[in-house]
N, CA, C, O and the ligand as a Tripos MOL2 file, in Angstrom:
@<TRIPOS>MOLECULE
protein
  285   283    72     0     0
PROTEIN
NO_CHARGES

@<TRIPOS>ATOM
      1 N         132.2400   62.4790  129.0570 N.3       1 MET1
      2 CA        132.1110   63.8810  128.5830 C.3       1 MET1
      3 C         130.6340   64.2880  128.6220 C.2       1 MET1
      4 O         129.7710   63.6280  128.0440 O.2       1 MET1
      5 N         130.3870   65.3460  129.2910 N.am      2 VAL2
      6 CA        129.0020   65.8100  129.3980 C.3       2 VAL2
      7 C         128.6090   66.5420  128.1300 C.2       2 VAL2
      8 O         129.3250   67.4100  127.6320 O.2       2 VAL2
      9 N         127.4890   66.1740  127.6450 N.am      3 LYS3
     10 CA        127.0100   66.8480  126.4420 C.3       3 LYS3
     11 C         126.6710   68.3000  126.7720 C.2       3 LYS3
     12 O         125.9460   68.5990  127.7220 O.2       3 LYS3
     13 N         127.1960   69.1400  125.9930 N.am      4 LYS4
     14 CA        126.9870   70.5590  126.2470 C.3       4 LYS4
     15 C         125.5710   70.9510  125.8060 C.2       4 LYS4
     16 O         125.1740   70.7510  124.6580 O.2       4 LYS4
     17 N         124.8580   71.4940  126.7230 N.am      5 GLU5
     18 CA        123.4970   71.9030  126.3720 C.3       5 GLU5
     19 C         123.5130   73.2520  125.6880 C.2       5 GLU5
     20 O         124.2600   74.1680  126.0330 O.2       5 GLU5
     21 N         122.6780   73.3130  124.7390 N.am      6 ARG6
     22 CA        122.5540   74.6010  124.0480 C.3       6 ARG6
     23 C         121.8180   75.5650  124.9520 C.2       6 ARG6
     24 O         120.7250   75.2830  125.4430 O.2       6 ARG6
     25 N         122.4350   76.6910  125.1540 N.am      7 VAL7
     26 CA        121.7780   77.6900  125.9900 C.3       7 VAL7
     27 C         120.8650   78.5200  125.1010 C.2       7 VAL7
     28 O         121.2780   79.1130  124.1050 O.2       7 VAL7
     29 N         119.6420   78.5310  125.5020 N.am      8 PHE8
     30 CA        118.6800   79.2920  124.7200 C.3       8 PHE8
     31 C         118.7100   80.7510  125.1320 C.2       8 PHE8
     32 O         118.4160   81.0980  126.2760 O.2       8 PHE8
     33 N         119.0630   81.5820  124.1980 N.am      9 THR9
     34 CA        119.0650   83.0100  124.5040 C.3       9 THR9
     35 C         117.9760   83.6880  123.6940 C.2       9 THR9
     36 O         118.1120   83.8830  122.4870 O.2       9 THR9
     37 N         116.9300   84.0320  124.3510 N.am     10 PRO10
     38 CA        115.8390   84.6830  123.6320 C.3      10 PRO10
     39 C         116.2730   86.0300  123.0850 C.2      10 PRO10
     40 O         117.0500   86.7580  123.7020 O.2      10 PRO10
     41 N         115.7600   86.3300  121.9370 N.am     11 LYS11
     42 CA        116.0650   87.6470  121.3790 C.3      11 LYS11
     43 C         115.4170   88.7040  122.2530 C.2      11 LYS11
     44 O         114.2810   88.5430  122.7000 O.2      11 LYS11
     45 N         116.1210   89.7480  122.4860 N.am     12 PRO12
     46 CA        115.5180   90.8060  123.2990 C.3      12 PRO12
     47 C         114.3090   91.3890  122.5820 C.2      12 PRO12
     48 O         114.3220   91.6140  121.3720 O.2      12 PRO12
     49 N         113.2880   91.6220  123.3520 N.am     13 LYS13
     50 CA        112.0660   92.1700  122.7520 C.3      13 LYS13
     51 C         112.2740   93.6190  122.3490 C.2      13 LYS13
     52 O         111.6180   94.1450  121.4500 O.2      13 LYS13
     53 N         113.1940   94.2300  123.0340 N.am     14 SER14
     54 CA        113.3740   95.6490  122.7880 C.3      14 SER14
     55 C         114.6670   95.8780  122.0320 C.2      14 SER14
     56 O         115.5830   95.0560  122.0580 O.2      14 SER14
     57 N         114.7150   96.9850  121.3780 N.am     15 GLU15
     58 CA        115.8860   97.2920  120.5710 C.3      15 GLU15
     59 C         115.9470   98.7960  120.3720 C.2      15 GLU15
     60 O         115.0110   99.5370  120.6750 O.2      15 GLU15
     61 N         117.0770   99.2060  119.8560 N.am     16 PHE16
     62 CA        117.2130  100.6250  119.5500 C.3      16 PHE16
     63 C         116.8740  100.8350  118.0800 C.2      16 PHE16
     64 O         117.3000  100.0780  117.2080 O.2      16 PHE16
     65 N         116.1110  101.8630  117.8390 N.am     17 LEU17
     66 CA        115.6840  102.1420  116.4810 C.3      17 LEU17
     67 C         116.1640  103.5270  116.0760 C.2      17 LEU17
     68 O         116.4140  104.3920  116.9160 O.2      17 LEU17
     69 N         116.2830  103.7080  114.8070 N.am     18 SER18
     70 CA        116.7090  104.9930  114.2910 C.3      18 SER18
     71 C         115.7790  105.3840  113.1540 C.2      18 SER18
     72 O         115.5410  104.6060  112.2310 O.2      18 SER18
     73 N         115.2680  106.5760  113.2330 N.am     19 GLY19
     74 CA        114.3660  107.0380  112.1930 C.3      19 GLY19
     75 C         114.5150  108.5320  112.0100 C.2      19 GLY19
     76 O         115.0910  109.2320  112.8420 O.2      19 GLY19
     77 N         113.9820  108.9970  110.9030 N.am     20 THR20
     78 CA        114.1270  110.4110  110.5760 C.3      20 THR20
     79 C         112.8110  111.1510  110.7890 C.2      20 THR20
     80 O         111.7470  110.6960  110.3690 O.2      20 THR20
     81 N         112.9040  112.2660  111.4300 N.am     21 CYS21
     82 CA        111.7440  113.1260  111.6330 C.3      21 CYS21
     83 C         111.3430  113.7280  110.2900 C.2      21 CYS21
     84 O         112.1690  114.3520  109.6230 O.2      21 CYS21
     85 N         110.0990  113.5510  109.8920 N.am     22 VAL22
     86 CA        109.6900  114.0660  108.5860 C.3      22 VAL22
     87 C         109.5390  115.5820  108.6030 C.2      22 VAL22
     88 O         109.5280  116.2210  107.5510 O.2      22 VAL22
     89 N         109.4250  116.1480  109.7780 N.am     23 LYS23
     90 CA        109.2360  117.6030  109.8760 C.3      23 LYS23
     91 C         110.5220  118.3640  109.6330 C.2      23 LYS23
     92 O         110.5410  119.3750  108.9320 O.2      23 LYS23
     93 N         111.5930  117.8670  110.2200 N.am     24 CYS24
     94 CA        112.8390  118.6240  110.1080 C.3      24 CYS24
     95 C         114.0030  117.8030  109.5550 C.2      24 CYS24
     96 O         115.0920  118.3330  109.3320 O.2      24 CYS24
     97 N         113.7710  116.5230  109.3360 N.am     25 GLY25
     98 CA        114.8120  115.7100  108.7140 C.3      25 GLY25
     99 C         115.9150  115.2540  109.6470 C.2      25 GLY25
    100 O         116.9400  114.7370  109.2030 O.2      25 GLY25
    101 N         115.7060  115.4430  110.9330 N.am     26 THR26
    102 CA        116.7390  115.0320  111.8770 C.3      26 THR26
    103 C         116.6020  113.5570  112.2030 C.2      26 THR26
    104 O         115.5040  113.0440  112.4180 O.2      26 THR26
    105 N         117.7370  112.8950  112.2340 N.am     27 GLU27
    106 CA        117.7180  111.4860  112.5940 C.3      27 GLU27
    107 C         117.6620  111.3560  114.1040 C.2      27 GLU27
    108 O         118.4310  111.9820  114.8340 O.2      27 GLU27
    109 N         116.7390  110.5340  114.5480 N.am     28 ASN28
    110 CA        116.5770  110.3200  115.9820 C.3      28 ASN28
    111 C         116.7620  108.8430  116.3010 C.2      28 ASN28
    112 O         116.3030  107.9630  115.5730 O.2      28 ASN28
    113 N         117.4320  108.6070  117.3870 N.am     29 ILE29
    114 CA        117.6110  107.2370  117.8560 C.3      29 ILE29
    115 C         116.7670  107.0830  119.1130 C.2      29 ILE29
    116 O         116.8290  107.9170  120.0170 O.2      29 ILE29
    117 N         116.0010  106.0440  119.1680 N.am     30 PHE30
    118 CA        115.1380  105.8580  120.3260 C.3      30 PHE30
    119 C         114.9970  104.3830  120.6440 C.2      30 PHE30
    120 O         115.3580  103.5030  119.8620 O.2      30 PHE30
    121 N         114.4690  104.1630  121.7980 N.am     31 TYR31
    122 CA        114.3320  102.8110  122.3130 C.3      31 TYR31
    123 C         112.9460  102.2970  121.9480 C.2      31 TYR31
    124 O         111.9520  103.0050  122.1110 O.2      31 TYR31
    125 N         112.8840  101.0840  121.4640 N.am     32 SER32
    126 CA        111.6030  100.5590  120.9760 C.3      32 SER32
    127 C         110.5620  100.4250  122.0880 C.2      32 SER32
    128 O         109.3580  100.4650  121.8340 O.2      32 SER32
    129 N         111.0370  100.2690  123.3050 N.am     33 ASN33
    130 CA        110.1000  100.1400  124.4170 C.3      33 ASN33
    131 C         110.2430  101.3250  125.3700 C.2      33 ASN33
    132 O         110.2430  101.1710  126.5910 O.2      33 ASN33
    133 N         110.3620  102.4810  124.7890 N.am     34 ALA34
    134 CA        110.5500  103.6780  125.5910 C.3      34 ALA34
    135 C         109.3860  103.8470  126.5640 C.2      34 ALA34
    136 O         108.2400  103.5280  126.2480 O.2      34 ALA34
    137 N         109.6990  104.3420  127.7250 N.am     35 SER35
    138 CA        108.6620  104.5160  128.7450 C.3      35 SER35
    139 C         108.0860  105.9240  128.7010 C.2      35 SER35
    140 O         107.3300  106.3270  129.5840 O.2      35 SER35
    141 N         108.4410  106.6410  127.6960 N.am     36 HIS36
    142 CA        107.8930  107.9980  127.5190 C.3      36 HIS36
    143 C         107.7470  108.2350  126.0230 C.2      36 HIS36
    144 O         108.3400  107.5220  125.2130 O.2      36 HIS36
    145 N         106.9710  109.2190  125.6690 N.am     37 ASP37
    146 CA        106.8130  109.5330  124.2540 C.3      37 ASP37
    147 C         108.1570  109.9080  123.6550 C.2      37 ASP37
    148 O         108.9740  110.5760  124.2890 O.2      37 ASP37
    149 N         108.3660  109.4730  122.4420 N.am     38 VAL38
    150 CA        109.6190  109.7950  121.7660 C.3      38 VAL38
    151 C         109.4190  111.0770  120.9850 C.2      38 VAL38
    152 O         108.5550  111.1660  120.1130 O.2      38 VAL38
    153 N         110.2270  112.0600  121.3100 N.am     39 LYS39
    154 CA        110.1240  113.3360  120.6140 C.3      39 LYS39
    155 C         111.3820  113.6010  119.8170 C.2      39 LYS39
    156 O         112.4760  113.1670  120.1770 O.2      39 LYS39
    157 N         111.2030  114.3170  118.7360 N.am     40 CYS40
    158 CA        112.3440  114.7010  117.9200 C.3      40 CYS40
    159 C         113.2600  115.5900  118.7510 C.2      40 CYS40
    160 O         112.8230  116.5460  119.3930 O.2      40 CYS40
    161 N         114.5300  115.2490  118.7200 N.am     41 LYS41
    162 CA        115.4740  116.0280  119.5290 C.3      41 LYS41
    163 C         115.6550  117.4380  118.9760 C.2      41 LYS41
    164 O         116.1010  118.3420  119.6820 O.2      41 LYS41
    165 N         115.3060  117.6100  117.7180 N.am     42 GLN42
    166 CA        115.5090  118.9100  117.0910 C.3      42 GLN42
    167 C         114.2810  119.8170  117.2120 C.2      42 GLN42
    168 O         114.3880  120.9630  117.6500 O.2      42 GLN42
    169 N         113.1200  119.2950  116.8220 N.am     43 CYS43
    170 CA        111.9400  120.1680  116.7680 C.3      43 CYS43
    171 C         110.8730  119.7990  117.8000 C.2      43 CYS43
    172 O         109.8790  120.5100  117.9460 O.2      43 CYS43
    173 N         111.0740  118.7010  118.5070 N.am     44 GLY44
    174 CA        110.1360  118.3670  119.5730 C.3      44 GLY44
    175 C         108.8660  117.6720  119.1210 C.2      44 GLY44
    176 O         107.9780  117.4010  119.9290 O.2      44 GLY44
    177 N         108.7790  117.3890  117.8510 N.am     45 GLU45
    178 CA        107.6110  116.6860  117.3150 C.3      45 GLU45
    179 C         107.5630  115.2690  117.9020 C.2      45 GLU45
    180 O         108.5950  114.6170  118.0650 O.2      45 GLU45
    181 N         106.3640  114.8120  118.2130 N.am     46 ILE46
    182 CA        106.2670  113.4470  118.7550 C.3      46 ILE46
    183 C         106.4230  112.4460  117.6190 C.2      46 ILE46
    184 O         105.6800  112.4700  116.6380 O.2      46 ILE46
    185 N         107.3920  111.5820  117.7730 N.am     47 LEU47
    186 CA        107.6940  110.6000  116.7340 C.3      47 LEU47
    187 C         107.0790  109.2500  117.0400 C.2      47 LEU47
    188 O         106.7790  108.4750  116.1320 O.2      47 LEU47
    189 N         106.8910  108.9680  118.3250 N.am     48 ALA48
    190 CA        106.3030  107.6910  118.7190 C.3      48 ALA48
    191 C         105.6940  107.8490  120.1070 C.2      48 ALA48
    192 O         106.2310  108.5420  120.9710 O.2      48 ALA48
    193 N         104.5730  107.1950  120.2870 N.am     49 TYR49
    194 CA        103.9030  107.2580  121.5740 C.3      49 TYR49
    195 C         104.2660  106.0550  122.4170 C.2      49 TYR49
    196 O         104.4430  104.9450  121.9160 O.2      49 TYR49
    197 N         104.3690  106.2980  123.6830 N.am     50 LYS50
    198 CA        104.5820  105.1600  124.5760 C.3      50 LYS50
    199 C         103.2700  104.3910  124.6910 C.2      50 LYS50
    200 O         102.1840  104.9670  124.6230 O.2      50 LYS50
    201 N         103.3940  103.0920  124.8630 N.am     51 THR51
    202 CA        102.1880  102.2790  124.9940 C.3      51 THR51
    203 C         102.2410  101.4030  126.2380 C.2      51 THR51
    204 O         101.2610  100.7530  126.6020 O.2      51 THR51
    205 N         103.4010  101.3980  126.8820 N.am     52 GLY52
    206 CA        103.6000  100.4530  127.9800 C.3      52 GLY52
    207 C         104.3840   99.2590  127.4800 C.2      52 GLY52
    208 O         105.0330   98.5570  128.2550 O.2      52 GLY52
    209 N         104.3180   99.0370  126.1900 N.am     53 GLY53
    210 CA        105.1300   97.9940  125.5530 C.3      53 GLY53
    211 C         105.9320   98.6460  124.4640 C.2      53 GLY53
    212 O         106.6910   99.5870  124.6960 O.2      53 GLY53
    213 N         105.7540   98.1390  123.2960 N.am     54 ARG54
    214 CA        106.4720   98.7190  122.1700 C.3      54 ARG54
    215 C         105.8280  100.0390  121.7700 C.2      54 ARG54
    216 O         104.6040  100.1600  121.7280 O.2      54 ARG54
    217 N         106.6500  101.0020  121.4840 N.am     55 VAL55
    218 CA        106.0940  102.3160  121.1480 C.3      55 VAL55
    219 C         105.3120  102.2640  119.8430 C.2      55 VAL55
    220 O         105.5630  101.4350  118.9690 O.2      55 VAL55
    221 N         104.3710  103.1650  119.7470 N.am     56 GLU56
    222 CA        103.5700  103.2570  118.5340 C.3      56 GLU56
    223 C         104.1090  104.4150  117.7100 C.2      56 GLU56
    224 O         104.0700  105.5730  118.1270 O.2      56 GLU56
    225 N         104.6010  104.0830  116.5610 N.am     57 ILE57
    226 CA        105.2580  105.0910  115.7280 C.3      57 ILE57
    227 C         104.2200  105.9550  115.0090 C.2      57 ILE57
    228 O         103.2490  105.4460  114.4500 O.2      57 ILE57
    229 N         104.4370  107.2200  115.0330 N.am     58 THR58
    230 CA        103.4870  108.1480  114.4010 C.3      58 THR58
    231 C         103.9380  108.4630  112.9850 C.2      58 THR58
    232 O         105.0190  108.0630  112.5510 O.2      58 THR58
    233 N         103.0950  109.1830  112.2830 N.am     59 GLU59
    234 CA        103.4190  109.5320  110.9050 C.3      59 GLU59
    235 C         104.5190  110.5810  110.8190 C.2      59 GLU59
    236 O         105.0170  110.8830  109.7340 O.2      59 GLU59
    237 N         104.8930  111.1290  111.9590 N.am     60 ASN60
    238 CA        105.9770  112.1130  111.9550 C.3      60 ASN60
    239 C         107.3390  111.4730  111.7520 C.2      60 ASN60
    240 O         108.3330  112.1490  111.4820 O.2      60 ASN60
    241 N         107.3610  110.1750  111.8880 N.am     61 LEU61
    242 CA        108.6220  109.4680  111.7020 C.3      61 LEU61
    243 C         108.6460  108.9020  110.2910 C.2      61 LEU61
    244 O         107.6740  108.3030  109.8310 O.2      61 LEU61
    245 N         109.7510  109.0960  109.6230 N.am     62 GLY62
    246 CA        109.8820  108.6110  108.2500 C.3      62 GLY62
    247 C         109.6550  107.1100  108.1630 C.2      62 GLY62
    248 O         109.7850  106.3880  109.1520 O.2      62 GLY62
    249 N         109.3190  106.6580  106.9780 N.am     63 GLU63
    250 CA        108.9640  105.2540  106.8160 C.3      63 GLU63
    251 C         110.1390  104.3210  107.0390 C.2      63 GLU63
    252 O         109.9750  103.1840  107.4830 O.2      63 GLU63
    253 N         111.3050  104.8110  106.7300 N.am     64 GLU64
    254 CA        112.4630  103.9340  106.8760 C.3      64 GLU64
    255 C         112.9880  103.9900  108.3020 C.2      64 GLU64
    256 O         113.5840  104.9770  108.7330 O.2      64 GLU64
    257 N         112.7520  102.9180  109.0050 N.am     65 ILE65
    258 CA        113.2280  102.8490  110.3810 C.3      65 ILE65
    259 C         114.2940  101.7720  110.4570 C.2      65 ILE65
    260 O         114.0790  100.6140  110.1010 O.2      65 ILE65
    261 N         115.4160  102.1880  110.9210 N.am     66 LYS66
    262 CA        116.5410  101.2620  111.0010 C.3      66 LYS66
    263 C         116.6350  100.6670  112.3870 C.2      66 LYS66
    264 O         116.3260  101.3120  113.3890 O.2      66 LYS66
    265 N         117.0630   99.4430  112.4190 N.am     67 ARG67
    266 CA        117.2840   98.7930  113.6910 C.3      67 ARG67
    267 C         118.7700   98.8320  113.9610 C.2      67 ARG67
    268 O         119.5810   98.4400  113.1210 O.2      67 ARG67
    269 N         119.1100   99.2960  115.1100 N.am     68 LEU68
    270 CA        120.5310   99.3980  115.4420 C.3      68 LEU68
    271 C         120.9620   98.1260  116.1490 C.2      68 LEU68
    272 O         120.3420   97.6860  117.1170 O.2      68 LEU68
    273 N         122.0020   97.5700  115.6560 N.am     69 ASP69
    274 CA        122.5480   96.3730  116.3160 C.3      69 ASP69
    275 C         123.4730   96.8090  117.4340 C.2      69 ASP69
    276 O         124.3290   97.6770  117.2670 O.2      69 ASP69
    277 N         123.2780   96.2030  118.5310 N.am     70 TYR70
    278 CA        124.1850   96.4910  119.6290 C.3      70 TYR70
    279 C         124.5440   95.1780  120.2810 C.2      70 TYR70
    280 O         123.6780   94.3480  120.5600 O.2      70 TYR70
    281 N         125.7940   95.0020  120.5150 N.am     71 ALA71
    282 CA        126.2230   93.7330  121.0870 C.3      71 ALA71
    283 C         126.8280   93.9590  122.4600 C.2      71 ALA71
    284 O         127.2540   93.0060  123.1120 O.2      71 ALA71
    285 ZN        112.0430  117.0800  113.9580 Zn       72 ZN72
@<TRIPOS>BOND
     1     1     2 1
     2     2     3 1
     3     3     4 2
     4     3     5 am
     5     5     6 1
     6     6     7 1
     7     7     8 2
     8     7     9 am
     9     9    10 1
    10    10    11 1
    11    11    12 2
    12    11    13 am
    13    13    14 1
    14    14    15 1
    15    15    16 2
    16    15    17 am
    17    17    18 1
    18    18    19 1
    19    19    20 2
    20    19    21 am
    21    21    22 1
    22    22    23 1
    23    23    24 2
    24    23    25 am
    25    25    26 1
    26    26    27 1
    27    27    28 2
    28    27    29 am
    29    29    30 1
    30    30    31 1
    31    31    32 2
    32    31    33 am
    33    33    34 1
    34    34    35 1
    35    35    36 2
    36    35    37 am
    37    37    38 1
    38    38    39 1
    39    39    40 2
    40    39    41 am
    41    41    42 1
    42    42    43 1
    43    43    44 2
    44    43    45 am
    45    45    46 1
    46    46    47 1
    47    47    48 2
    48    47    49 am
    49    49    50 1
    50    50    51 1
    51    51    52 2
    52    51    53 am
    53    53    54 1
    54    54    55 1
    55    55    56 2
    56    55    57 am
    57    57    58 1
    58    58    59 1
    59    59    60 2
    60    59    61 am
    61    61    62 1
    62    62    63 1
    63    63    64 2
    64    63    65 am
    65    65    66 1
    66    66    67 1
    67    67    68 2
    68    67    69 am
    69    69    70 1
    70    70    71 1
    71    71    72 2
    72    71    73 am
    73    73    74 1
    74    74    75 1
    75    75    76 2
    76    75    77 am
    77    77    78 1
    78    78    79 1
    79    79    80 2
    80    79    81 am
    81    81    82 1
    82    82    83 1
    83    83    84 2
    84    83    85 am
    85    85    86 1
    86    86    87 1
    87    87    88 2
    88    87    89 am
    89    89    90 1
    90    90    91 1
    91    91    92 2
    92    91    93 am
    93    93    94 1
    94    94    95 1
    95    95    96 2
    96    95    97 am
    97    97    98 1
    98    98    99 1
    99    99   100 2
   100    99   101 am
   101   101   102 1
   102   102   103 1
   103   103   104 2
   104   103   105 am
   105   105   106 1
   106   106   107 1
   107   107   108 2
   108   107   109 am
   109   109   110 1
   110   110   111 1
   111   111   112 2
   112   111   113 am
   113   113   114 1
   114   114   115 1
   115   115   116 2
   116   115   117 am
   117   117   118 1
   118   118   119 1
   119   119   120 2
   120   119   121 am
   121   121   122 1
   122   122   123 1
   123   123   124 2
   124   123   125 am
   125   125   126 1
   126   126   127 1
   127   127   128 2
   128   127   129 am
   129   129   130 1
   130   130   131 1
   131   131   132 2
   132   131   133 am
   133   133   134 1
   134   134   135 1
   135   135   136 2
   136   135   137 am
   137   137   138 1
   138   138   139 1
   139   139   140 2
   140   139   141 am
   141   141   142 1
   142   142   143 1
   143   143   144 2
   144   143   145 am
   145   145   146 1
   146   146   147 1
   147   147   148 2
   148   147   149 am
   149   149   150 1
   150   150   151 1
   151   151   152 2
   152   151   153 am
   153   153   154 1
   154   154   155 1
   155   155   156 2
   156   155   157 am
   157   157   158 1
   158   158   159 1
   159   159   160 2
   160   159   161 am
   161   161   162 1
   162   162   163 1
   163   163   164 2
   164   163   165 am
   165   165   166 1
   166   166   167 1
   167   167   168 2
   168   167   169 am
   169   169   170 1
   170   170   171 1
   171   171   172 2
   172   171   173 am
   173   173   174 1
   174   174   175 1
   175   175   176 2
   176   175   177 am
   177   177   178 1
   178   178   179 1
   179   179   180 2
   180   179   181 am
   181   181   182 1
   182   182   183 1
   183   183   184 2
   184   183   185 am
   185   185   186 1
   186   186   187 1
   187   187   188 2
   188   187   189 am
   189   189   190 1
   190   190   191 1
   191   191   192 2
   192   191   193 am
   193   193   194 1
   194   194   195 1
   195   195   196 2
   196   195   197 am
   197   197   198 1
   198   198   199 1
   199   199   200 2
   200   199   201 am
   201   201   202 1
   202   202   203 1
   203   203   204 2
   204   203   205 am
   205   205   206 1
   206   206   207 1
   207   207   208 2
   208   207   209 am
   209   209   210 1
   210   210   211 1
   211   211   212 2
   212   211   213 am
   213   213   214 1
   214   214   215 1
   215   215   216 2
   216   215   217 am
   217   217   218 1
   218   218   219 1
   219   219   220 2
   220   219   221 am
   221   221   222 1
   222   222   223 1
   223   223   224 2
   224   223   225 am
   225   225   226 1
   226   226   227 1
   227   227   228 2
   228   227   229 am
   229   229   230 1
   230   230   231 1
   231   231   232 2
   232   231   233 am
   233   233   234 1
   234   234   235 1
   235   235   236 2
   236   235   237 am
   237   237   238 1
   238   238   239 1
   239   239   240 2
   240   239   241 am
   241   241   242 1
   242   242   243 1
   243   243   244 2
   244   243   245 am
   245   245   246 1
   246   246   247 1
   247   247   248 2
   248   247   249 am
   249   249   250 1
   250   250   251 1
   251   251   252 2
   252   251   253 am
   253   253   254 1
   254   254   255 1
   255   255   256 2
   256   255   257 am
   257   257   258 1
   258   258   259 1
   259   259   260 2
   260   259   261 am
   261   261   262 1
   262   262   263 1
   263   263   264 2
   264   263   265 am
   265   265   266 1
   266   266   267 1
   267   267   268 2
   268   267   269 am
   269   269   270 1
   270   270   271 1
   271   271   272 2
   272   271   273 am
   273   273   274 1
   274   274   275 1
   275   275   276 2
   276   275   277 am
   277   277   278 1
   278   278   279 1
   279   279   280 2
   280   279   281 am
   281   281   282 1
   282   282   283 1
   283   283   284 2
@<TRIPOS>SUBSTRUCTURE
     1 MET1         2 RESIDUE 1 A MET
     2 VAL2         6 RESIDUE 1 A VAL
     3 LYS3        10 RESIDUE 1 A LYS
     4 LYS4        14 RESIDUE 1 A LYS
     5 GLU5        18 RESIDUE 1 A GLU
     6 ARG6        22 RESIDUE 1 A ARG
     7 VAL7        26 RESIDUE 1 A VAL
     8 PHE8        30 RESIDUE 1 A PHE
     9 THR9        34 RESIDUE 1 A THR
    10 PRO10       38 RESIDUE 1 A PRO
    11 LYS11       42 RESIDUE 1 A LYS
    12 PRO12       46 RESIDUE 1 A PRO
    13 LYS13       50 RESIDUE 1 A LYS
    14 SER14       54 RESIDUE 1 A SER
    15 GLU15       58 RESIDUE 1 A GLU
    16 PHE16       62 RESIDUE 1 A PHE
    17 LEU17       66 RESIDUE 1 A LEU
    18 SER18       70 RESIDUE 1 A SER
    19 GLY19       74 RESIDUE 1 A GLY
    20 THR20       78 RESIDUE 1 A THR
    21 CYS21       82 RESIDUE 1 A CYS
    22 VAL22       86 RESIDUE 1 A VAL
    23 LYS23       90 RESIDUE 1 A LYS
    24 CYS24       94 RESIDUE 1 A CYS
    25 GLY25       98 RESIDUE 1 A GLY
    26 THR26      102 RESIDUE 1 A THR
    27 GLU27      106 RESIDUE 1 A GLU
    28 ASN28      110 RESIDUE 1 A ASN
    29 ILE29      114 RESIDUE 1 A ILE
    30 PHE30      118 RESIDUE 1 A PHE
    31 TYR31      122 RESIDUE 1 A TYR
    32 SER32      126 RESIDUE 1 A SER
    33 ASN33      130 RESIDUE 1 A ASN
    34 ALA34      134 RESIDUE 1 A ALA
    35 SER35      138 RESIDUE 1 A SER
    36 HIS36      142 RESIDUE 1 A HIS
    37 ASP37      146 RESIDUE 1 A ASP
    38 VAL38      150 RESIDUE 1 A VAL
    39 LYS39      154 RESIDUE 1 A LYS
    40 CYS40      158 RESIDUE 1 A CYS
    41 LYS41      162 RESIDUE 1 A LYS
    42 GLN42      166 RESIDUE 1 A GLN
    43 CYS43      170 RESIDUE 1 A CYS
    44 GLY44      174 RESIDUE 1 A GLY
    45 GLU45      178 RESIDUE 1 A GLU
    46 ILE46      182 RESIDUE 1 A ILE
    47 LEU47      186 RESIDUE 1 A LEU
    48 ALA48      190 RESIDUE 1 A ALA
    49 TYR49      194 RESIDUE 1 A TYR
    50 LYS50      198 RESIDUE 1 A LYS
    51 THR51      202 RESIDUE 1 A THR
    52 GLY52      206 RESIDUE 1 A GLY
    53 GLY53      210 RESIDUE 1 A GLY
    54 ARG54      214 RESIDUE 1 A ARG
    55 VAL55      218 RESIDUE 1 A VAL
    56 GLU56      222 RESIDUE 1 A GLU
    57 ILE57      226 RESIDUE 1 A ILE
    58 THR58      230 RESIDUE 1 A THR
    59 GLU59      234 RESIDUE 1 A GLU
    60 ASN60      238 RESIDUE 1 A ASN
    61 LEU61      242 RESIDUE 1 A LEU
    62 GLY62      246 RESIDUE 1 A GLY
    63 GLU63      250 RESIDUE 1 A GLU
    64 GLU64      254 RESIDUE 1 A GLU
    65 ILE65      258 RESIDUE 1 A ILE
    66 LYS66      262 RESIDUE 1 A LYS
    67 ARG67      266 RESIDUE 1 A ARG
    68 LEU68      270 RESIDUE 1 A LEU
    69 ASP69      274 RESIDUE 1 A ASP
    70 TYR70      278 RESIDUE 1 A TYR
    71 ALA71      282 RESIDUE 1 A ALA
    72 ZN72       285 GROUP 0 **** ****
């Protein structure tokens, strides 16, 4: 019997995040490694800047940022 090797599955570096726009209170879902600035879908306020890697969240996004699990 061949010993089953544990397959190492690295956690994805990127994820979907959900946060609230402090300007208008709209909840926005965005990608943590977005390739463009994240803007509020309601008022257009920039919520996070693209950096080439993980986005840089601005003060326009509420402090509570949820991570969305997706399988
Ligand atoms: Zn907004």
